[in-house]
C-alpha positions in Angstrom: 10.2 -14.3 6.1 10.7 -12.2 9.1 7.1 -12.0 9.8 5.3 -14.2 12.1 3.2 -17.0 10.5 -0.2 -15.9 9.4 -3.2 -18.1 9.8 -4.1 -19.8 6.5 -7.7 -19.3 7.4 -7.3 -15.6 6.0 -6.3 -17.1 2.6 -9.1 -20.0 2.5 -11.7 -16.8 3.3 -10.0 -15.0 0.4 -10.1 -17.7 -2.2 -13.7 -18.3 -1.2 -14.8 -14.7 -2.1 -13.2 -14.9 -5.4 -14.6 -18.0 -6.5 -18.0 -17.0 -5.4 -17.9 -14.5 -8.4 -16.3 -16.8 -11.0 -18.3 -17.6 -14.0 -19.3 -21.4 -14.3 -16.7 -23.7 -15.9 -13.8 -21.1 -15.4 -10.5 -21.2 -14.2 -8.1 -18.5 -12.9 -4.6 -18.7 -12.7 -2.2 -16.1 -10.6 1.4 -16.1 -11.0 4.2 -14.8 -8.5 6.4 -11.9 -9.7 9.7 -12.7 -11.4 13.0 -12.0 -9.6 14.2 -8.7 -11.6 17.9 -8.6 -12.8 20.0 -5.7 -12.1 23.1 -6.5 -14.1 25.7 -9.4 -13.9 24.5 -11.8 -11.6 22.7 -9.2 -9.0 19.1 -9.1 -8.7 16.6 -6.8 -7.0 15.1 -8.5 -3.7 11.9 -10.8 -4.4 8.9 -9.0 -3.7 5.7 -11.3 -4.3 2.8 -10.3 -6.4 0.0 -9.2 -4.0 -2.8 -11.1 -5.6 -1.3 -14.4 -5.3 -0.2 -13.4 -1.8 -3.7 -12.3 -0.9 -5.2 -15.5 -2.1 -2.8 -18.1 -1.0 -0.2 -16.5 1.6 3.0 -18.2 -0.6 5.4 -15.7 -0.3 7.9 -17.7 -2.8 8.9 -17.0 -6.3 8.1 -19.6 -9.2 4.7 -20.1 -7.7 1.1 -20.4 -9.5 -2.1 -20.7 -8.0 -5.1 -22.2 -9.9 -8.6 -22.1 -9.2 -11.3 -24.1 -10.7 -14.4 -24.2 -8.6 -16.4 -26.6 -11.1 -13.4 -29.0 -11.7 -14.7 -32.6 -12.0 -12.1 -33.8 -9.6 -12.6 -32.1 -6.2 -8.9 -32.1 -5.6 -8.3 -29.8 -8.6 -10.5 -27.0 -7.5 -7.9 -25.5 -5.7 -4.0 -26.1 -6.7 -0.5 -24.7 -5.8 2.3 -25.2 -8.0 5.5 -24.6 -6.2 9.1 -24.7 -6.9 10.6 -28.1 -6.6 13.2 -28.2 -3.7 16.4 -30.0 -3.2 19.3 -30.2 -1.0 21.6 -28.1 -3.3 18.8 -25.2 -3.5 18.5 -25.6 0.2 22.4 -25.1 0.9 22.8 -22.2 -2.0 19.7 -20.4 -1.7 17.9 -21.6 1.6 14.9 -23.5 2.3 12.1 -23.5 0.0 8.3 -24.7 0.9 8.1 -28.2 1.0 4.6 -29.5 -0.2 3.5 -30.0 3.4 4.6 -26.5 4.3 2.7 -25.0 1.3 -0.4 -26.6 2.5 0.2 -25.3 6.2 0.7 -21.5 4.6 -2.4 -21.6 2.2 -4.7 -24.2 3.4 -4.6 -25.6 -0.1 -4.5 -29.5 0.1 -3.1 -30.0 -3.7 0.1 -29.1 -3.9 2.2 -29.8 -7.2 5.7 -29.0 -8.2 5.8 -26.5 -10.9 7.3 -28.6 -13.7 3.9 -30.3 -13.6 1.9 -27.4 -14.5 1.9 -27.6 -18.2 0.4 -31.1 -18.0 -2.3 -30.7 -15.3 -3.3 -27.0 -16.7 -3.8 -28.6 -20.0 -6.1 -31.4 -18.4 -8.0 -29.0 -16.7 -8.5 -26.4 -19.4 -10.3 -29.5 -21.4 -12.9 -29.1 -18.7 -13.1 -25.3 -18.7 -14.7 -22.9 -21.1 -13.5 -19.7 -19.9 -10.0 -18.3 -18.2 -9.6 -15.5 -16.1 -6.5 -13.6 -16.8 -4.8 -11.3 -13.9 -4.0 -8.0 -15.7 -2.8 -5.1 -13.8 -5.7 -2.5 -14.2 -5.0 -0.1 -11.2 -5.6 3.3 -11.9 -2.0 4.5 -11.2 -0.3 1.5 -13.1 2.4 2.6 -15.6 4.1 -0.8 -16.1 7.0 -1.0 -18.9 8.3 -4.4 -17.8 6.9 -7.7 -19.0 5.9 -9.5 -16.1 5.4 -13.3 -15.5 1.7 -12.9 -16.0 2.1 -11.3 -19.1 4.1 -13.9 -20.6 1.5 -16.4 -19.4 -1.3 -14.8 -20.7 0.4 -14.6 -24.2 1.1 -18.2 -24.0 -2.3 -18.9 -23.0 -3.9 -17.0 -25.8 -1.6 -19.0 -28.1 -2.5 -22.4 -26.8 -6.1 -22.1 -26.1 -7.6 -19.8 -28.6 -10.9 -21.3 -28.3 -11.3 -20.2 -24.8 -13.3 -17.3 -23.7 -11.0 -14.8 -21.6 -12.4 -13.1 -18.5 -10.8 -10.7 -16.0 -9.8 -11.2 -12.4 -9.1 -7.4 -11.8 -12.6 -6.5 -11.2 -13.5 -9.1 -8.6 -10.0 -8.4 -6.7 -10.8 -4.6 -6.9 -13.8 -5.4 -5.1 -12.9 -8.0 -2.5 -9.3 -6.7 -1.7 -10.9 -3.3 -0.9 -12.6 -4.5 2.0 -10.4 -5.7 4.5 -10.8 -9.0 6.7 -10.1 -8.6 10.5 -6.7 -10.6 10.3 -5.8 -7.9 7.7 -6.7 -5.2 9.6 -4.5 -6.6 12.6 -1.6 -6.7 10.2 -1.8 -3.4 9.1 -2.0 -2.2 12.7 1.3 -4.1 13.2 2.7 -2.2 10.3 1.7 1.1 11.9 2.8 0.1 15.2 6.3 -0.2 13.6 6.1 2.8 12.0 5.3 4.4 15.4 8.4 3.2 16.9 10.4 4.5 13.9 8.8 8.0 14.2 9.5 8.1 18.0 13.0 7.2 17.6 13.4 10.0 15.0 12.1 12.6 17.5 14.6 11.6 20.0 17.5 12.0 16.9 16.5 15.0 15.3 18.9 18.0 15.6 20.0 20.9 13.6 22.8 19.4 11.2 21.3 16.2 11.0 21.3 14.9 7.3 18.2 13.5 5.8 19.6 10.4 5.0 20.6 9.9 8.6 16.8 9.9 9.4 16.3 7.4 6.9 18.6 5.0 8.2 17.3 5.3 11.9 13.5 4.7 10.4 15.0 1.6 8.8 16.9 0.2 11.7 13.9 0.5 13.7 11.7 -1.2 11.2 13.9 -4.3 10.6 14.5 -4.8 14.3 10.7 -5.0 14.6 10.3 -7.8 11.8 9.3 -5.6 9.1 11.3 -6.1 5.7 11.8 -2.1 5.7 10.0 0.5 3.9 6.6 0.0 2.3 7.5 2.3 -0.5 10.5 4.6 -1.2 10.8 7.3 1.8 10.5 10.7 1.7 12.8 12.6 4.1 12.1 16.5 2.9 13.9 19.2 4.8 13.2 22.9 4.2 12.1 23.7 0.6 12.4 20.0 -0.4 9.3 19.4 1.1 7.4 21.2 -1.8 8.7 18.4 -4.1 6.1 15.9 -3.8 8.1 13.0 -4.7 11.3 14.2 -3.2 13.2 10.8 -2.4 17.0 12.2 -2.9 17.1 12.2 0.9 20.8 13.8 0.9 20.5 17.3 2.4 21.4 18.8 5.7 18.5 19.7 8.0 19.1 23.2 9.3 17.8 24.9 12.5 14.5 26.9 11.8 13.4 24.4 9.1 10.9 22.0 9.1 11.2 18.0 7.8 8.5 16.5 6.2 8.6 12.6 6.3 6.3 10.5 4.2 7.4 7.1 5.3 5.8 3.6 6.4 6.8 0.2 7.4 5.4 -2.7 5.8 4.6 -5.8 7.7 3.8 -9.5 6.1 3.6 -7.4 2.9 1.0 -5.2 4.3 2.0 -1.5 4.0 1.3 1.6 6.3 1.7 5.0 5.0 2.6 8.2 7.5 3.4 11.6 7.0 4.7 14.0 9.9 6.0 17.2 9.5 8.5 18.2 12.6 10.6 21.4 13.3 14.4 20.4 13.1 15.3 22.7 16.1 12.4 21.3 18.1 10.2 24.2 17.9 7.6 25.5 15.5 7.9 29.3 14.6 4.8 31.5 14.8 4.0 30.9 10.9 5.0 27.0 10.8 2.8 26.5 13.6 -0.3 28.4 12.0 0.1 26.4 8.7 0.7 23.3 10.7 -2.8 23.8 12.7 -4.5 24.5 9.4 -3.3 21.1 7.9 -4.3 19.2 11.1 -7.7 20.8 11.0 -8.2 19.7 7.4 -7.3 16.3 8.0 -9.3 15.9 11.2 -12.5 17.3 9.4 -11.6 14.9 6.1 -11.4 12.0 8.3 -15.1 12.4 9.7 -16.3 12.4 6.2 -14.6 8.8 5.5 -17.9 6.9 6.7 -20.1 4.2 4.4 -21.8 5.8 1.2 -19.4 8.5 1.0 -18.4 8.7 -2.9 -14.5 9.3 -3.4 -14.8 12.1 -6.0 -17.3 14.0 -4.0 -15.1 13.7 -0.7 -12.3 15.3 -2.5 -14.5 18.3 -3.4 -16.0 18.4 0.2 -12.1 18.3 1.6 -11.3 21.0 -1.2 -13.9 23.5 0.4 -12.6 22.9 3.9 -9.0 23.6 2.6 -10.0 26.8 0.7 -11.4 28.2 4.1 -8.1 27.4 6.0 -6.2 29.1 3.0 -8.0 32.3 3.1 -7.5 32.4 7.0 -3.8 32.1 6.4 -3.8 34.8 3.9 -2.5 32.5 1.0 -5.9 32.9 -1.0 -8.2 35.9 -1.0 -11.8 36.0 -2.2 -10.9 37.3 -5.5 -9.0 33.9 -6.1 -11.8 31.9 -5.0 -14.6 33.9 -7.3 -12.5 33.6 -10.4 -11.2 30.0 -9.9 -11.2 27.6 -12.7 -13.5 24.7 -11.6 -11.2 22.3 -13.0 -8.6 23.4 -11.2 -9.7 25.1 -8.0 -7.7 28.1 -6.4 -6.7 25.9 -3.5 -4.9 23.6 -5.9 -2.1 26.1 -6.0 -1.1 25.2 -2.3 -2.6 21.6 -2.1 -2.3 19.9 -5.3 -2.7 16.2 -4.6 -5.5 13.9 -3.4 -6.4 13.4 -0.3 -7.2 9.6 0.1 -6.3 6.5 -1.5 -6.9 2.7 -0.5 -4.2 1.4 1.4 -3.4 -2.6 2.1 -1.2 -5.1 0.5 -0.1 -2.1 -2.0 0.3 1.4 -0.7 -1.6 2.5 -3.2 -4.1 -0.5 -2.9 -6.9 -1.9 -4.9 -10.3 -1.0 -3.8 -13.6 0.4 -5.7 -13.4 4.1 -6.0 -16.7 4.9 -8.3 -19.2 3.3 -6.0 -19.7 4.2 -2.3 -17.4 3.2 0.5 -17.9 0.3 2.5 -17.2 -0.7 6.0 -13.6 -2.0 6.6 -12.1 -0.2 3.8 -8.8 1.4 4.5 -7.7 4.8 3.6 -5.0 7.3 3.9 -5.8 10.8 4.8 -3.1 13.2 3.8 -3.7 16.9 3.3 -0.9 19.4 2.9 0.1 22.8 2.4 3.1 23.7 0.1 4.4 27.0 0.2 7.6 27.4 -1.9 7.9 31.2 -1.3 8.0 30.7 2.3 10.6 27.7 2.3 8.3 25.0 3.6 5.7 22.5 3.1 3.3 20.5 5.6 1.6 17.3 5.1 0.0 15.2 8.0 -1.1 11.5 7.2 -2.6 8.8 9.0 -4.5 5.3 7.8 -7.8 4.7 8.9 -10.4 2.0 8.9 -13.9 2.9 8.1 -16.3 1.6 10.5 -20.3 0.7 10.1 -21.1 3.7 12.0 -19.5 6.5 13.5 -16.1 8.0 12.7 -13.3 5.9 11.4 -10.9 3.6 13.6 -7.2 5.6 13.3 -4.4 2.9 12.9 -1.9 5.7 13.6 -3.9 6.9 16.6 -0.8 6.6 18.9 1.5 8.2 16.6 2.2 11.9 17.9 0.8 14.7 15.9 -0.1 17.5 17.7 2.2 20.2 17.6 2.6 20.6 21.4 3.4 17.0 22.0 6.1 16.8 19.2 7.8 19.9 20.7 7.7 18.3 24.3 8.9 15.0 22.8 11.8 16.8 20.8 12.7 18.7 24.0 12.2 16.0 26.6 
């Protein structure tokens, strides 16, 4: 891994929080992700399943975590199974975790090789009444591939039909949504790396540059700062491309007079950052571009102030909609009749701002976290309003990542990333 070691105390805390909510006499099992094939002998780069990483710190394929707080043998209350390594594997693939290293990373004393799993698991299931399955219940999930977790669940239901089943996801949604100080520090590092990439871009951007060249500059800066790369597929959208919300082709030339919307973020230690900035290709906003830019920035600043403990996510989006409606009226994009005659299910402002303002962020860019209950301190959210005007040939979105505080306004993890129009122009023309 490129990142610095993470203290195992973080994963010890995370497991304690999870196990505190388990039913009596229950086992929870978490599987690593598969390595996914492309074709022939090609594979996608390995990415660890965020839940097993969150609970163990193990960042390696073919790993299983087992939690059994009521195990009769104390050493079986937390068990990590890792792939057995040998000299041949070390030469061809690189070193894998030894048992001692697995303990150092995770804080788990009992480490077995993976080929012992079936025997140990059967023995422990004779003591257990319930098994927690780790199903993917994220509100945005649309997974078509059968995962390692899915295969485990199928086999478990066949082999242990008399056991009760429970879901890990509700517990994880709650505990993963509220970040520990160590997690916020890792996210701050991801945001700091993103800042370095953005400052590099401000010096590099000139009329005639290609979107993919900007993508390459970001990636260069991210990797040289110990990131694996982008936290998600980057959007580098110049001109009218900015009005395609998930534009990822990044293959057009940037023209003088146009704006570039860049939705990019570095990951660090599997934690995401998620930034959007919109800059002028030629280093100066024209009058209309600046008007719209300042409106989006005002909405972002007002929305940020609303992210306090007790806020309800759905109500928050309604309030942001009111602020945005006011700005769109001032810009002449909406008139009073548009607002008076609007459909409550699709308000008038949605013509120019059609997506949500905030989502949880953490180990996943669209992270776990409670959305139907009041917000709590140490939840981390994006704030990302935008105004998209295809008929005028540009779109503007601005986005920061913020941590809800016990009192007062949230802490902006991107407070040092330039966002004021004057500062952007100064840096681009300095």
